[in-house]
C-alpha positions as CSV (number, residue, x, y, z in Angstrom):
1,M,-18.3,-4.7,-2.0
2,T,-19.8,-1.9,-3.9
3,N,-17.7,0.6,-5.9
4,E,-18.8,3.3,-3.5
5,E,-17.6,1.3,-0.5
6,R,-14.3,0.7,-2.2
7,L,-13.9,4.4,-2.9
8,Q,-14.6,5.2,0.7
9,Q,-12.0,2.7,1.8
10,I,-9.4,4.2,-0.5
11,A,-10.3,7.7,0.8
12,A,-9.8,6.4,4.4
13,V,-6.3,4.9,3.5
14,R,-5.3,8.2,1.9
15,Q,-6.0,9.9,5.2
16,M,-3.4,7.9,7.0
17,T,-0.6,10.3,7.3
18,D,2.4,11.4,9.4
19,F,3.4,15.0,9.2
20,G,1.1,15.2,6.2
21,M,2.8,12.5,4.2
22,F,1.1,9.2,3.4
23,Y,2.0,6.8,6.2
24,P,-0.5,3.9,6.8
25,R,1.1,2.6,10.0
26,G,0.3,-1.1,10.6
27,Y,-0.2,-1.8,6.9
28,L,1.8,-3.3,4.0
29,V,1.7,-1.6,0.6
30,A,2.5,-4.1,-2.1
31,A,3.1,-3.3,-5.7
32,F,2.6,-5.9,-8.5
33,R,3.4,-5.4,-12.1
34,R,0.6,-7.7,-13.2
35,R,-2.9,-6.9,-12.0
36,E,-3.7,-10.7,-12.1
37,D,-1.0,-11.3,-9.5
38,A,-2.5,-8.7,-7.2
39,E,-5.9,-10.1,-7.6
40,R,-4.7,-13.6,-6.9
41,V,-2.9,-12.5,-3.7
42,R,-6.1,-10.7,-2.6
43,R,-8.3,-13.7,-3.3
44,D,-5.9,-16.0,-1.4
45,L,-5.8,-13.6,1.6
46,L,-9.5,-13.4,1.6
47,A,-9.8,-17.1,1.4
48,G,-7.4,-17.3,4.3
49,G,-9.5,-15.2,6.6
50,Y,-8.8,-11.6,5.8
51,D,-11.7,-9.2,5.7
52,E,-12.3,-7.2,2.5
53,E,-11.5,-3.9,4.3
54,D,-8.2,-5.3,5.4
55,C,-7.0,-6.1,1.9
56,L,-7.7,-3.3,-0.5
57,L,-6.9,-3.5,-4.2
58,V,-5.9,-0.1,-5.6
59,R,-5.4,0.6,-9.3
60,A,-2.3,2.3,-10.7
61,E,-4.2,5.5,-11.7
62,E,-5.6,5.9,-8.2
63,V,-2.1,5.5,-6.6
64,A,-0.5,7.8,-9.1
65,D,-3.0,10.6,-8.6
66,S,-2.8,10.3,-4.8
67,A,1.0,10.1,-4.8
68,R,1.4,13.2,-7.0
69,R,-0.9,15.2,-4.8
70,N,0.8,14.0,-1.7
71,L,4.3,14.8,-2.9
72,A,3.2,18.3,-4.3
73,D,1.4,19.2,-1.1
74,Q,4.3,18.2,1.2
75,Q,7.4,20.3,0.5
76,G,8.3,21.1,4.0
77,P,11.1,19.5,6.1
78,L,8.7,17.7,8.5
79,S,7.4,15.6,5.7
80,R,10.9,14.3,5.0
81,L,11.8,13.4,8.6
82,G,10.9,9.7,8.2
83,R,11.8,9.5,4.5
84,S,8.2,8.7,3.8
85,D,8.4,10.9,0.8
86,E,10.9,8.4,-0.8
87,A,8.4,5.6,-0.3
88,V,5.6,7.7,-1.8
89,A,7.9,8.5,-4.8
90,A,8.5,4.7,-5.2
91,H,4.7,4.2,-5.2
92,L,4.4,6.9,-7.9
93,R,7.1,5.4,-10.1
94,A,5.5,1.9,-9.9
95,A,2.0,3.3,-10.5
96,E,3.3,5.2,-13.6
97,E,4.6,1.9,-14.9
98,G,1.2,0.4,-14.4
99,S,1.6,-1.5,-11.2
100,T,-1.5,-2.6,-9.2
101,F,-1.3,-2.2,-5.4
102,L,-2.6,-4.1,-2.4
103,V,-2.9,-2.3,0.9
104,I,-3.0,-5.0,3.6
105,Y,-3.6,-4.6,7.3
106,A,-0.8,-6.4,9.1
107,P,-0.2,-4.8,12.5
108,D,2.2,-7.3,13.9
109,D,5.0,-9.6,12.9
110,L,2.8,-12.7,12.7
111,E,0.3,-11.0,10.3
112,V,3.2,-9.6,8.2
113,E,4.7,-13.1,7.8
114,R,1.2,-14.5,7.0
115,A,0.7,-11.9,4.3
116,M,4.2,-12.2,2.9
117,N,3.8,-16.0,2.6
118,V,1.0,-15.4,0.2
119,I,2.6,-12.4,-1.6
120,R,5.8,-14.4,-2.3
121,R,3.8,-16.9,-4.4
122,V,3.7,-14.4,-7.2
123,A,6.1,-11.9,-8.7
124,F,5.9,-8.5,-6.9
125,E,7.8,-5.3,-7.3
126,F,8.1,-4.3,-3.7
127,V,6.4,-4.4,-0.3
128,H,6.6,-1.5,2.1
129,R,5.9,-2.3,5.8
130,Y,4.8,0.9,7.7
131,Q,5.8,0.7,11.3
132,R,5.8,3.3,14.1
133,F,9.2,4.9,13.1
134,T,10.3,3.1,10.0
135,I,9.3,2.0,6.6
136,Q,10.7,-1.5,5.9
137,L,11.3,-2.9,2.4
138,L,10.3,-6.5,2.5
139,R,11.5,-9.2,0.1
């Protein structure tokens, strides 16, 4: 994947919103303190059949910039209905501490468990599962 394609994918993920707040429904957002752990999980998921566009590695700086903009732009009550602002704030805190992120397409329970089986092999900070009306914190 070229750097331009990667940037296009990140831009597409940023466009996934609900009431203007970042909300990638059908995806997992996983934070890892060590970049090597995120890279290992991504490699393992790709080896297990995931497509590159379904498992995107995002650097801390990219998440922090996006989260800051998103939180600054969304000050109205609608953006806080689903508490997605709290999840974005958690992304920002983790990014400011240097975490690397994976955004993983997992639209159903089977895909979530499949991804989590790989994620749990390494230390991770958190995984948010974005569903229709909820953001679930996975362990």
